[in-house]
Backbone bond lengths (Angstrom), bond angles and torsions (degrees), N, CA, C in turn:
res aa  C-N    CA-C-N  psi(-1)  N-CA   C-N-CA  omega(-1)  CA-C   N-CA-C  phi
1 X - - - 1.368 - - 1.617 106.07 -
2 X 1.362 121.38 137.30 1.482 122.83 177.54 1.446 107.38 -67.85
3 X 1.278 116.58 139.03 1.436 121.53 174.57 1.513 109.10 -103.76
4 X 1.221 116.21 122.57 1.542 124.28 176.55 1.432 110.40 -91.10
5 X 1.348 116.04 117.36 1.474 118.33 -179.39 1.498 106.67 -101.98
6 X 1.357 114.10 169.38 1.391 123.09 177.19 1.568 112.99 -62.55
7 X 1.316 114.88 -38.30 1.507 120.86 172.59 1.416 112.20 -59.17
8 X 1.261 120.64 -43.71 1.525 124.13 177.68 1.478 110.26 -59.74
9 X 1.430 115.21 -49.72 1.459 117.54 179.39 1.452 114.76 -58.06
10 X 1.334 116.27 -42.48 1.442 125.21 -177.58 1.528 106.14 -60.79
11 X 1.398 114.94 -51.09 1.429 117.44 -173.60 1.562 110.29 -63.33
12 X 1.364 112.64 -40.28 1.574 113.28 179.06 1.456 112.37 -66.43
13 X 1.396 121.39 -36.17 1.359 119.79 -178.22 1.527 110.08 -69.90
14 X 1.304 117.95 -39.95 1.435 118.60 176.42 1.429 114.48 -63.50
15 X 1.348 115.03 -38.30 1.482 119.99 170.97 1.610 118.30 -52.47
16 X 1.329 107.31 -46.84 1.451 122.88 177.90 1.476 108.89 -61.87
17 X 1.329 115.28 -49.16 1.474 122.69 -173.47 1.503 106.05 -63.80
18 X 1.272 117.94 -50.06 1.511 122.70 -175.86 1.491 109.31 -61.20
19 X 1.425 116.54 -40.88 1.444 117.47 -178.76 1.640 112.20 -66.70
20 X 1.353 112.07 -39.80 1.591 117.04 174.17 1.585 106.77 -61.90
21 X 1.255 118.01 -45.59 1.452 121.87 -173.72 1.429 112.80 -64.30
22 X 1.477 117.21 -40.26 1.481 121.56 174.48 1.445 114.20 -68.38
23 X 1.387 117.67 -31.71 1.465 121.88 -174.91 1.608 102.45 -73.76
24 X 1.339 112.49 -43.20 1.572 115.68 -178.17 1.517 108.95 -64.36
25 X 1.349 118.36 -42.46 1.515 122.25 -174.15 1.599 105.31 -68.62
26 X 1.232 123.67 -39.86 1.446 128.25 178.22 1.612 106.17 -60.09
27 X 1.196 118.06 -44.02 1.564 120.73 -174.49 1.533 102.76 -71.07
28 X 1.335 118.25 -52.75 1.469 121.01 -179.58 1.617 110.46 -59.01
29 X 1.380 119.39 -30.68 1.477 115.67 175.03 1.496 107.29 -67.16
30 X 1.341 119.50 -44.90 1.408 120.56 -175.98 1.528 113.48 -63.91
31 X 1.321 110.55 -32.75 1.550 116.25 173.17 1.637 112.47 -63.93
32 X 1.310 107.47 -40.85 1.501 111.18 -178.76 1.541 116.18 -72.45
33 X 1.368 111.53 -33.74 1.519 116.80 177.73 1.488 114.14 -87.80
34 X 1.378 114.10 -26.65 1.509 116.65 -174.76 1.464 110.10 80.95
35 X 1.329 116.04 12.85 1.494 118.77 -176.96 1.464 110.91 -128.89
36 X 1.414 114.53 138.64 1.495 115.25 177.52 1.595 108.70 -90.80
37 X 1.196 117.34 -2.02 1.456 120.98 176.65 1.500 107.00 -120.50
38 X 1.346 117.26 105.74 1.525 124.19 178.49 1.503 108.33 -117.48
39 X 1.289 122.60 -21.19 1.431 126.57 173.47 1.499 112.59 -150.54
40 X 1.382 118.08 157.02 1.526 118.23 -171.43 1.535 113.33 -58.01
41 X 1.366 118.03 -26.35 1.371 117.90 -174.81 1.711 110.97 -73.31
42 X 1.319 111.44 -19.49 1.547 115.71 178.46 1.545 110.94 -60.75
43 X 1.269 119.25 -33.20 1.524 127.05 178.01 1.452 111.81 -165.55
44 X 1.329 121.08 90.53 1.561 122.59 -175.26 1.514 109.69 -61.86
45 X 1.326 120.91 -31.99 1.395 122.12 -177.45 1.568 105.37 -74.13
46 X 1.412 112.80 -52.69 1.440 119.02 -171.24 1.669 108.53 -64.21
47 X 1.192 117.36 -29.28 1.483 117.23 178.77 1.474 115.70 -63.22
48 X 1.338 114.07 -34.64 1.541 121.52 176.78 1.493 109.18 -65.34
49 X 1.377 118.57 -42.98 1.495 121.25 178.37 1.471 101.55 -68.55
50 X 1.141 129.76 -45.77 1.492 131.62 -174.43 1.439 108.22 -58.81
51 X 1.332 122.97 -49.76 1.474 122.51 -177.76 1.627 109.47 -71.06
52 X 1.343 117.73 -28.31 1.427 117.17 178.05 1.541 106.84 -69.23
53 X 1.435 119.53 -43.27 1.571 118.25 -176.55 1.428 108.88 -69.46
54 X 1.315 119.59 -30.45 1.532 122.16 175.58 1.444 105.74 -61.27
55 X 1.285 120.78 -54.34 1.521 122.42 -173.78 1.505 108.91 -59.73
56 X 1.296 118.01 -45.57 1.498 121.99 -178.81 1.537 111.22 -65.45
57 X 1.318 119.81 -27.67 1.436 125.22 -176.05 1.546 102.49 -76.94
58 X 1.477 113.94 -44.26 1.487 109.29 177.38 1.367 119.24 -62.46
59 X 1.437 115.05 -37.94 1.513 117.83 178.03 1.510 107.85 -63.94
60 X 1.212 115.01 -40.00 1.586 121.67 -177.46 1.596 106.93 -57.33
61 X 1.233 109.30 -49.08 1.627 117.61 -177.62 1.500 107.87 -54.76
62 X 1.383 117.79 -50.24 1.455 125.00 177.11 1.543 113.27 -56.46
63 X 1.266 108.82 -47.47 1.614 112.73 179.43 1.556 108.04 -61.66
64 X 1.400 115.34 -40.65 1.385 112.55 -179.83 1.595 115.75 -61.46
65 X 1.274 112.24 -36.77 1.555 121.67 -179.55 1.600 100.65 -67.77
66 X 1.258 118.80 -40.88 1.516 113.55 -177.54 1.501 111.19 -66.29
67 X 1.365 114.43 -43.48 1.497 117.90 178.99 1.473 111.85 -59.96
68 X 1.420 119.12 -42.95 1.454 118.04 176.79 1.516 111.28 -57.45
69 X 1.321 118.19 -48.43 1.464 124.39 -179.75 1.514 110.78 -60.95
70 X 1.294 118.20 -39.74 1.515 120.66 176.00 1.405 113.56 -61.57
71 X 1.354 113.43 -45.24 1.636 117.80 179.26 1.505 110.11 -62.94
72 X 1.315 117.07 -38.27 1.495 120.22 177.57 1.456 109.26 -64.23
73 X 1.383 122.06 -43.66 1.390 124.82 -177.60 1.494 107.04 -67.29
74 X 1.319 124.25 -47.66 1.452 123.83 177.47 1.492 113.10 -59.99
75 X 1.329 118.49 -42.68 1.509 120.71 177.16 1.569 111.25 -58.21
76 X 1.372 113.88 -39.67 1.474 115.17 -176.80 1.493 105.13 -71.47
77 X 1.361 121.07 -43.98 1.523 122.34 175.55 1.427 113.85 -50.83
78 X 1.377 118.24 -38.15 1.410 121.93 -171.66 1.517 106.72 -74.73
79 X 1.379 115.18 -40.51 1.496 118.36 177.75 1.585 114.97 -62.82
80 X 1.387 108.15 -39.17 1.463 114.00 -179.72 1.637 105.88 -71.17
81 X 1.293 122.95 -41.81 1.460 122.33 171.27 1.493 112.64 -54.21
82 X 1.327 123.94 -44.14 1.378 126.30 -179.58 1.574 107.63 -60.18
83 X 1.371 118.27 -42.81 1.504 123.17 178.67 1.533 109.64 -59.25
84 X 1.458 115.30 -47.70 1.480 120.48 174.85 1.438 113.02 -54.71
85 X 1.401 115.59 -50.03 1.431 116.25 -179.15 1.470 115.60 -58.93
86 X 1.309 119.16 -34.34 1.469 125.32 179.61 1.511 109.49 -66.10
87 X 1.316 117.63 -39.62 1.535 121.46 172.69 1.432 111.87 -60.44
88 X 1.315 121.63 -51.24 1.409 128.19 -178.38 1.507 109.28 -59.68
89 X 1.331 115.45 -42.76 1.530 116.15 -178.10 1.508 108.84 -67.05
90 X 1.321 117.28 -39.29 1.439 117.59 -178.85 1.521 108.43 -66.44
91 X 1.310 116.25 -34.16 1.479 122.94 -179.92 1.571 110.79 -61.09
92 X 1.293 112.54 -44.55 1.515 123.89 176.38 1.531 107.79 -54.94
93 X 1.313 117.67 -55.46 1.441 125.86 179.32 1.512 109.48 -51.29
94 X 1.305 116.54 -51.65 1.600 117.47 174.87 1.456 114.69 -60.44
95 X 1.383 111.88 -35.83 1.544 113.64 -176.60 1.592 110.12 -68.50
96 X 1.419 113.99 -43.47 1.472 116.98 171.34 1.544 110.12 -53.03
97 X 1.253 121.69 -42.71 1.482 126.10 179.91 1.453 112.18 -59.98
98 X 1.307 111.39 -50.04 1.443 121.37 179.79 1.462 116.12 -67.88
99 X 1.324 118.98 -20.95 1.441 117.37 178.61 1.511 113.00 -85.50
100 X 1.312 116.15 3.69 1.523 118.78 172.91 1.401 109.48 -76.54
101 X 1.435 116.78 122.59 1.354 117.94 179.12 1.433 123.88 -70.03
102 X 1.414 111.11 -11.35 1.539 117.97 176.84 1.429 117.56 -79.58
103 X 1.416 114.40 -6.02 1.438 116.42 -175.91 1.570 111.56 -71.47
104 X 1.265 121.74 131.78 1.448 125.02 168.10 1.555 109.58 -65.57
105 X 1.403 112.63 160.54 1.583 118.36 -174.22 1.578 103.12 -65.33
106 X 1.293 120.53 -34.50 1.508 113.36 178.20 1.407 114.67 -64.37
107 X 1.306 120.13 -26.32 1.498 124.49 178.88 1.580 103.02 -69.92
108 X 1.384 114.47 -49.34 1.432 120.51 -172.68 1.625 107.62 -64.78
109 X 1.249 117.58 -32.01 1.453 120.21 -177.83 1.719 104.18 -74.00
110 X 1.202 117.12 -34.22 1.485 118.70 176.47 1.377 112.66 -61.65
111 X 1.499 114.22 -46.57 1.354 117.34 175.72 1.540 117.91 -61.58
112 X 1.375 113.05 -38.80 1.507 120.32 -179.78 1.553 106.07 -63.60
113 X 1.248 118.47 -37.83 1.439 114.52 -175.80 1.620 111.63 -67.68
114 X 1.341 114.19 -29.48 1.481 114.80 177.06 1.539 108.44 -72.47
115 X 1.381 112.28 -40.11 1.468 119.07 -176.76 1.555 107.30 -55.94
116 X 1.379 113.76 -46.69 1.497 115.60 175.63 1.531 115.29 -59.51
117 X 1.259 120.14 -38.63 1.417 123.64 176.84 1.529 111.51 -67.82
118 X 1.371 117.19 -35.06 1.425 119.84 171.67 1.478 113.87 -62.17
119 X 1.288 114.96 -38.53 1.493 120.29 179.12 1.560 111.03 -62.41
120 X 1.421 112.22 -46.13 1.437 112.67 179.59 1.567 111.04 -65.28
121 X 1.396 120.17 -36.61 1.418 122.29 169.99 1.465 118.54 -53.56
122 X 1.427 110.46 -45.98 1.533 115.88 177.68 1.414 114.29 -63.20
123 X 1.360 116.51 -36.55 1.575 122.71 -179.20 1.568 104.21 -67.95
124 X 1.301 118.16 -40.47 1.512 121.88 176.83 1.576 112.42 -56.21
125 X 1.446 106.68 -46.67 1.402 114.62 177.02 1.593 111.92 -59.30
126 X 1.306 113.98 -46.79 1.530 120.51 -177.09 1.470 112.20 -62.71
127 X 1.365 118.79 -17.92 1.489 117.92 177.55 1.482 112.01 -98.92
128 X 1.329 121.02 18.81 1.432 123.76 -174.14 1.502 109.30 -60.50
129 X 1.298 116.49 148.15 1.481 126.55 -179.18 1.528 110.05 -123.10
130 X 1.348 112.56 141.50 1.534 119.38 171.05 1.522 104.05 -127.19
131 X 1.405 111.89 117.58 1.503 120.85 175.13 1.602 104.63 59.91
132 X 1.289 119.77 35.80 1.519 124.89 171.23 1.560 108.02 86.18
133 X 1.375 122.20 8.18 1.413 123.79 -176.70 1.514 108.30 -111.84
134 X 1.293 118.45 134.65 1.496 126.06 179.35 1.464 106.90 -77.83
135 X 1.484 122.33 109.89 1.482 119.44 -166.29 1.408 107.30 -76.03
136 X 1.281 129.02 -12.13 1.508 123.95 -174.36 1.454 115.41 -104.48
137 X 1.330 117.34 11.34 1.463 117.26 -179.05 1.459 116.23 -121.59
138 X 1.339 117.28 38.16 1.527 133.68 170.10 1.529 106.68 57.13
139 X 1.397 110.22 -124.21 1.484 118.20 -173.10 1.677 107.61 -83.46
140 X 1.288 114.24 -13.02 1.532 113.33 -178.97 1.431 104.68 -98.63
141 X 1.413 117.82 53.91 1.550 125.32 -178.72 1.375 111.94 -66.57
142 X 1.414 120.65 -8.57 1.395 120.32 179.13 1.541 114.82 -95.74
143 X 1.432 112.00 10.09 1.383 116.27 -176.43 1.536 107.11 -122.53
144 X 1.283 120.01 132.22 1.439 128.44 -170.97 1.663 103.76 -71.95
145 X 1.323 120.80 113.65 1.518 120.36 -173.86 1.555 113.39 -66.43
146 X 1.390 117.07 -42.19 1.415 119.44 -173.52 1.456 107.05 -118.61
147 X 1.420 110.31 81.61 1.536 114.64 -172.03 1.570 105.03 -109.52
148 X 1.347 112.55 117.92 1.424 119.50 -172.10 1.584 110.24 -128.41
149 X 1.259 118.32 149.38 1.565 121.25 -178.84 1.464 105.08 -83.63
150 X 1.366 111.28 157.64 1.406 119.30 174.82 1.632 109.22 -100.85
151 X 1.286 112.85 133.23 1.541 121.46 -171.21 1.520 104.65 -73.18
152 X 1.289 106.71 176.58 1.547 119.99 -173.19 1.538 106.08 -67.49
153 X 1.418 120.36 -30.63 1.309 123.46 -178.86 1.609 116.01 -81.21
154 X 1.347 109.98 -0.13 1.418 116.07 -178.53 1.467 116.09 93.86
155 X 1.393 119.97 -8.76 1.343 123.39 178.39 1.541 116.16 -83.82
156 X 1.260 117.79 156.02 1.359 122.31 -175.50 1.629 107.49 -79.97
157 X 1.278 123.55 133.31 1.455 122.06 177.22 1.553 105.31 -92.32
158 X 1.257 112.57 108.83 1.566 122.84 -173.11 1.443 111.54 -109.78
159 X 1.375 120.14 17.53 1.411 124.47 -175.33 1.456 111.43 -63.83
160 X 1.353 118.56 -35.43 1.507 123.68 -177.41 1.478 117.11 -84.91
161 X 1.375 119.92 4.27 1.449 120.97 -174.56 1.502 113.49 -62.69
162 X 1.447 113.21 -36.43 1.420 118.95 178.14 1.490 118.53 -63.38
163 X 1.442 111.85 -17.72 1.569 115.30 -175.80 1.491 112.16 -94.80
164 X 1.449 114.93 -4.58 1.452 118.22 -170.76 1.530 110.59 -74.43
165 X 1.322 123.66 133.04 1.347 123.06 166.13 1.593 107.96 -121.26
166 X 1.244 115.59 127.78 1.541 119.52 -175.81 1.524 110.14 -80.48
167 X 1.298 112.29 166.40 1.472 116.72 173.48 1.616 111.15 -68.68
168 X 1.348 112.81 137.45 1.480 116.45 -178.01 1.481 113.25 -98.82
169 X 1.375 119.38 16.76 1.447 116.47 176.80 1.470 115.10 -71.50
170 X 1.389 118.00 159.35 1.463 123.49 178.15 1.376 111.06 -98.14
171 X 1.356 121.66 143.29 1.419 127.30 174.02 1.629 103.27 -104.93
172 X 1.336 112.32 113.28 1.465 119.61 -173.32 1.559 106.58 -102.40
173 X 1.337 111.71 144.33 1.423 122.88 179.53 1.541 108.83 -117.53
174 X 1.318 123.27 124.54 1.328 119.19 173.94 1.483 113.85 -78.62
175 X 1.300 124.86 112.74 1.550 125.98 -166.85 1.523 110.25 -118.37
176 X 1.494 112.20 7.46 1.392 118.85 -178.27 1.530 115.03 -178.38
177 X 1.263 116.22 168.50 1.449 116.73 178.14 1.534 109.72 -60.39
178 X 1.455 117.57 114.47 1.394 122.73 -176.96 1.558 116.94 61.52
179 X 1.309 112.42 22.02 1.590 119.42 -177.68 1.547 104.74 -114.15
180 X 1.332 116.16 108.69 1.433 120.88 174.15 1.573 110.44 -111.12
181 X 1.248 113.80 124.26 1.484 112.72 -176.30 1.516 111.53 -125.18
182 X 1.400 117.94 116.61 1.471 119.88 173.89 1.489 114.68 -63.77
183 X 1.412 112.88 122.80 1.440 117.03 -176.64 1.484 116.28 -101.70
184 X 1.323 121.84 -8.08 1.375 127.96 -166.73 1.546 109.65 -97.03
185 X 1.359 115.62 164.65 1.483 121.39 167.26 1.489 101.65 -136.69
186 X 1.400 112.96 143.52 1.457 125.75 -173.65 1.504 110.59 -87.58
187 X 1.200 118.69 154.73 1.423 124.61 176.07 1.581 117.55 -62.33
188 X 1.442 109.58 -30.68 1.465 120.51 174.79 1.608 108.83 -60.87
189 X 1.343 114.98 -45.30 1.379 119.89 178.91 1.585 116.23 -61.14
190 X 1.305 109.06 -38.71 1.490 118.33 -174.47 1.627 111.04 -82.96
191 X 1.174 112.09 -46.55 1.596 120.41 -166.85 1.527 109.80 -102.92
192 X 1.332 119.08 -26.01 1.490 117.54 167.01 1.468 114.49 127.73
193 X 1.380 117.91 -20.97 1.497 118.52 177.95 1.498 114.32 62.71
194 X 1.350 113.40 -116.72 1.379 121.85 175.81 1.602 115.71 -98.39
195 X 1.323 112.75 7.38 1.457 114.54 -179.31 1.500 112.59 -75.85
196 X 1.327 111.86 159.43 1.500 121.93 -174.54 1.629 106.13 -64.48
197 X 1.276 111.08 -33.37 1.482 111.51 -176.76 1.452 113.62 -95.23
198 X 1.343 117.35 17.53 1.395 118.22 171.35 1.568 113.23 -45.62
199 X 1.340 111.68 122.25 1.505 116.58 -166.32 1.599 111.81 -59.17
200 X 1.385 121.43 -29.84 1.445 123.90 178.93 1.458 107.43 -72.81
201 X 1.370 121.60 -35.92 1.443 126.11 179.43 1.608 104.95 -65.19
202 X 1.206 115.56 -47.65 1.529 124.11 -178.65 1.488 108.57 -58.59
203 X 1.370 119.74 -44.32 1.311 119.64 -177.65 1.591 113.96 -73.01
204 X 1.257 112.74 -35.31 1.568 116.82 168.43 1.499 110.67 -54.92
205 X 1.365 118.60 -52.98 1.370 122.68 -176.25 1.546 114.24 -55.43
206 X 1.470 107.79 -44.22 1.456 114.09 177.87 1.434 113.56 -62.86
207 X 1.314 114.13 -47.22 1.533 119.57 178.53 1.526 112.95 -56.27
208 X 1.319 113.87 -45.33 1.507 116.03 178.24 1.521 112.60 -60.80
209 X 1.355 112.13 -47.13 1.447 118.68 178.30 1.465 111.74 -55.13
210 X 1.320 119.44 -47.97 1.462 123.84 179.35 1.538 111.28 -61.73
211 X 1.213 117.62 -44.10 1.557 123.14 -177.47 1.529 105.59 -64.03
212 X 1.279 122.26 -33.29 1.520 122.78 -177.04 1.430 112.40 -96.70
213 X 1.413 118.52 -0.97 1.481 119.87 178.64 1.477 114.37 77.51
214 X 1.389 116.28 15.38 1.434 120.23 -178.24 1.545 111.99 -81.48
215 X 1.339 124.70 81.02 1.391 123.25 -175.23 1.506 114.27 -62.93
216 X 1.345 114.85 -38.50 1.555 116.04 175.67 1.408 114.68 -60.21
217 X 1.485 116.12 -33.26 1.455 115.05 177.84 1.437 112.32 -73.98
218 X 1.377 116.99 -25.36 1.471 119.42 177.97 1.525 105.53 -66.54
219 X 1.387 116.35 -51.32 1.419 121.68 -175.11 1.540 116.76 -64.76
220 X 1.358 115.31 -17.74 1.474 121.76 -179.87 1.602 109.02 -77.65
221 X 1.340 113.48 -15.87 1.509 114.35 -176.31 1.585 110.20 -90.21
222 X 1.331 115.71 -4.29 1.470 117.97 179.34 1.621 113.99 -59.13
223 X 1.306 110.29 -41.61 1.535 118.87 178.66 1.573 107.02 -60.44
224 X 1.344 119.13 -48.05 1.421 119.41 -179.67 1.519 110.88 -62.46
225 X 1.391 116.72 -37.75 1.479 120.16 177.28 1.534 113.29 -57.67
226 X 1.263 110.09 -44.66 1.511 122.21 -177.83 1.626 107.76 -65.80
227 X 1.333 118.34 -47.36 1.494 116.02 175.69 1.475 116.77 -60.95
228 X 1.396 113.47 -41.01 1.416 116.81 -178.39 1.663 115.46 -72.12
229 X 1.424 109.06 -29.74 1.465 113.23 170.17 1.551 113.30 -66.73
230 X 1.241 118.76 -37.46 1.445 125.16 176.24 1.517 111.39 -64.29
231 X 1.293 116.64 -40.66 1.391 119.61 176.02 1.597 113.85 -66.66
232 X 1.330 112.26 -38.66 1.469 117.41 -177.76 1.584 106.43 -69.63
233 X 1.316 116.32 -34.98 1.494 117.25 -177.10 1.520 107.84 -72.05
234 X 1.383 119.34 -32.92 1.416 123.72 177.08 1.454 106.56 -64.25
235 X 1.326 121.65 -49.67 1.547 119.43 176.39 1.460 112.32 -58.53
236 X 1.273 125.19 -34.80 1.380 126.48 178.71 1.431 111.34 -68.16
237 X 1.446 119.39 -41.36 1.368 117.51 174.95 1.438 115.70 -65.97
238 X 1.337 118.35 -28.71 1.413 121.13 179.58 1.670 109.89 -66.82
239 X 1.319 106.12 -37.09 1.605 111.75 175.80 1.467 105.94 -66.29
240 X 1.248 124.43 -35.83 1.598 117.78 176.53 1.487 113.86 -69.15
241 X 1.314 114.18 -33.04 1.462 120.05 175.75 1.533 115.68 -62.04
242 X 1.317 108.24 -44.91 1.504 120.55 174.92 1.597 110.64 -63.33
243 X 1.147 118.56 -44.78 1.504 128.94 175.11 1.471 111.02 -55.49
244 X 1.340 114.51 -47.62 1.528 119.01 175.07 1.379 114.86 -61.55
245 X 1.283 116.63 -47.26 1.414 120.25 177.93 1.667 111.67 -62.94
246 X 1.293 115.53 -41.57 1.477 116.23 179.93 1.525 108.07 -61.79
247 X 1.329 117.18 -43.35 1.419 117.67 -176.91 1.553 112.74 -67.08
248 X 1.343 117.11 -27.43 1.494 114.69 168.62 1.512 117.14 -70.47
249 X 1.395 108.12 -30.01 1.527 113.27 173.23 1.490 111.70 -67.17
250 X 1.421 114.17 -39.16 1.533 118.37 179.56 1.636 109.71 -59.85
251 X 1.364 115.29 -39.74 1.344 117.72 -178.16 1.607 112.28 -70.40
252 X 1.322 108.61 -35.79 1.647 111.85 179.91 1.502 104.75 -71.78
253 X 1.274 126.10 -37.31 1.439 124.20 -179.69 1.512 111.43 -64.28
254 X 1.342 114.41 -42.34 1.484 122.00 178.73 1.543 108.70 -58.18
255 X 1.387 119.49 -50.65 1.338 124.21 176.33 1.495 113.40 -51.45
256 X 1.373 110.41 -49.74 1.496 120.51 -172.85 1.582 107.18 -59.48
257 X 1.445 115.54 -41.74 1.441 118.67 -177.75 1.437 109.26 -64.52
258 X 1.304 123.72 -38.30 1.480 124.10 172.30 1.399 117.66 -61.73
259 X 1.366 119.71 -36.93 1.466 123.43 174.41 1.391 115.76 -71.11
260 X 1.345 119.95 -41.69 1.475 126.24 176.13 1.500 109.46 -64.59
261 X 1.362 120.31 -45.77 1.422 123.80 179.82 1.656 111.68 -58.29
262 X 1.391 109.57 -41.06 1.401 114.36 178.83 1.490 110.63 -64.85
263 X 1.321 118.29 -44.65 1.470 118.93 179.48 1.449 114.64 -68.60
264 X 1.358 121.87 -32.24 1.441 125.68 174.49 1.488 109.88 -61.76
265 X 1.491 112.49 -43.15 1.508 117.31 -174.15 1.517 107.62 -67.30
266 X 1.381 119.89 -39.29 1.426 116.90 176.29 1.435 118.04 -68.46
267 X 1.329 119.02 -20.35 1.449 128.76 176.89 1.493 112.32 -77.94
268 X 1.431 113.82 -46.63 1.529 119.41 -165.63 1.580 107.93 -110.09
269 X 1.217 124.39 -27.65 1.431 119.27 -168.45 1.542 109.90 -88.15
270 X 1.315 114.90 146.98 1.436 121.11 -176.07 1.479 112.58 -96.64
271 X 1.314 120.38 156.16 1.421 128.14 178.72 1.490 106.38 -83.70
272 X 1.346 120.16 105.20 1.345 128.92 -164.54 1.463 110.28 -64.89
273 X 1.400 121.32 -42.28 1.468 126.37 178.83 1.396 110.34 -64.25
274 X 1.420 116.03 -43.92 1.588 121.70 -177.58 1.538 104.52 -63.99
275 X 1.393 113.71 -43.72 1.468 112.42 -170.82 1.557 108.45 -68.36
276 X 1.279 116.75 -36.32 1.423 122.97 179.43 1.496 114.77 -59.28
277 X 1.364 110.59 -44.26 1.438 117.39 173.93 1.552 116.78 -62.14
278 X 1.337 112.01 -49.64 1.447 123.83 178.54 1.638 105.53 -54.43
279 X 1.298 112.51 -51.56 1.414 111.24 -175.21 1.516 117.86 -62.19
280 X 1.385 115.76 -28.78 1.464 116.27 177.89 1.467 106.56 -76.00
281 X 1.405 120.62 -44.76 1.449 121.32 173.96 1.502 115.49 -49.29
282 X 1.410 116.89 -46.93 1.434 124.53 -174.43 1.569 109.16 -69.16
283 X 1.405 112.72 -33.15 1.533 117.82 177.01 1.507 108.94 -67.13
284 X 1.292 117.57 -41.06 1.527 121.40 -179.95 1.533 106.54 -68.24
285 X 1.293 117.50 -45.50 1.538 117.31 178.34 1.601 109.13 -53.65
286 X 1.353 112.16 -52.27 1.477 111.54 -175.53 1.463 114.44 -62.61
287 X 1.279 122.75 -43.00 1.461 127.46 174.41 1.539 111.03 -57.18
288 X 1.393 114.45 -38.07 1.468 117.60 178.05 1.520 109.72 -67.73
289 X 1.245 117.17 -37.53 1.471 124.72 179.95 1.419 110.31 -62.57
290 X 1.406 118.34 -47.56 1.414 122.05 -179.56 1.646 111.09 -64.05
291 X 1.404 112.95 -37.73 1.411 114.66 -177.40 1.585 107.18 -71.72
292 X 1.223 120.01 -44.83 1.427 122.25 -175.19 1.581 110.98 -69.03
293 X 1.319 114.07 -34.14 1.396 113.33 177.44 1.477 115.69 -73.00
294 X 1.322 114.53 -26.54 1.594 116.31 178.32 1.519 109.97 -72.15
295 X 1.344 118.09 -20.53 1.349 122.18 -176.44 1.565 108.95 -90.44
296 X 1.363 114.52 -40.93 1.457 118.26 174.82 1.409 118.51 -59.77
297 X 1.330 114.25 -46.76 1.462 125.45 -176.05 1.471 114.69 -113.71
298 X 1.329 113.00 91.15 1.559 115.37 -171.61 1.497 108.63 -105.92
299 X 1.379 114.44 -20.56 1.494 116.30 179.22 1.453 112.33 -68.64
300 X 1.324 117.62 149.41 1.458 129.06 175.18 1.468 109.54 -133.47
301 X 1.319 115.76 179.58 1.474 121.46 -178.99 1.481 109.47 -63.46
302 X 1.381 117.26 -34.94 1.542 121.19 -178.41 1.601 107.46 -63.88
303 X 1.397 113.45 -36.79 1.443 112.83 176.52 1.512 114.33 -59.53
304 X 1.193 113.83 -42.12 1.605 118.84 176.79 1.521 112.04 -66.67
305 X 1.303 120.48 -34.84 1.439 123.88 -174.63 1.558 106.89 -69.87
306 X 1.431 114.97 -35.60 1.460 116.57 179.00 1.446 111.70 -50.58
């Protein structure tokens, strides 16, 4: 027959009390944090899913920031392209006026003065910056693409504008898992680079023809203006297409965030009503254990000394 000693009863009682106290403490911790996963041992399988969801949410958050930045960049590009288009349109109107053979040289000189102003305005547009980056110089966005000195009379020396070729590198934004999207346009695409209809070359030829009274030379540039305008419109249309795609990515990432957050909640969050009920039951069990234990084991060392 197994002999049950006081020491065994004490040990078993303490073991049971500690277990009940630990269970009650874990439930109260879950109530306090609102989470059923507070340490890996709570659910070794669940914690792996939880960490995966957290990592995916973190990546998704960064993709959303990239998408927001990309949309801002594209919107700015679209605005600048509209401004450049307005300049070229005004240049065409002046070219049509200058091609009129009845204009006296004084009228041609006045038109030429405005053409030169339009050239400076277009150079200013070509050096546009977004968040400190030159948008028309590819991957060398920290270098001013159309950088010219100011003459002694305070005017900008723009004679070298027709010779400038911008960097052709692409600025890629990560907007999704393994999705890289180039969001920049280069100055060569917009202004012409080495093309015959390079807008600055066209401006120089128009200006030279106006200065010499060559109205037929002015008229000959209308075709180049039209081809360059069409190319600029194509670039702007491409910006719009990229913006539409990025906005679709934005919606997709937003939906993905909702799904991942829901999965994370199901894995980590506790059922508050259930936890509250369990906490009350476990508290009652613990109090009952203390009460019963005090009645079962009433002897102490003092009792044995007597």
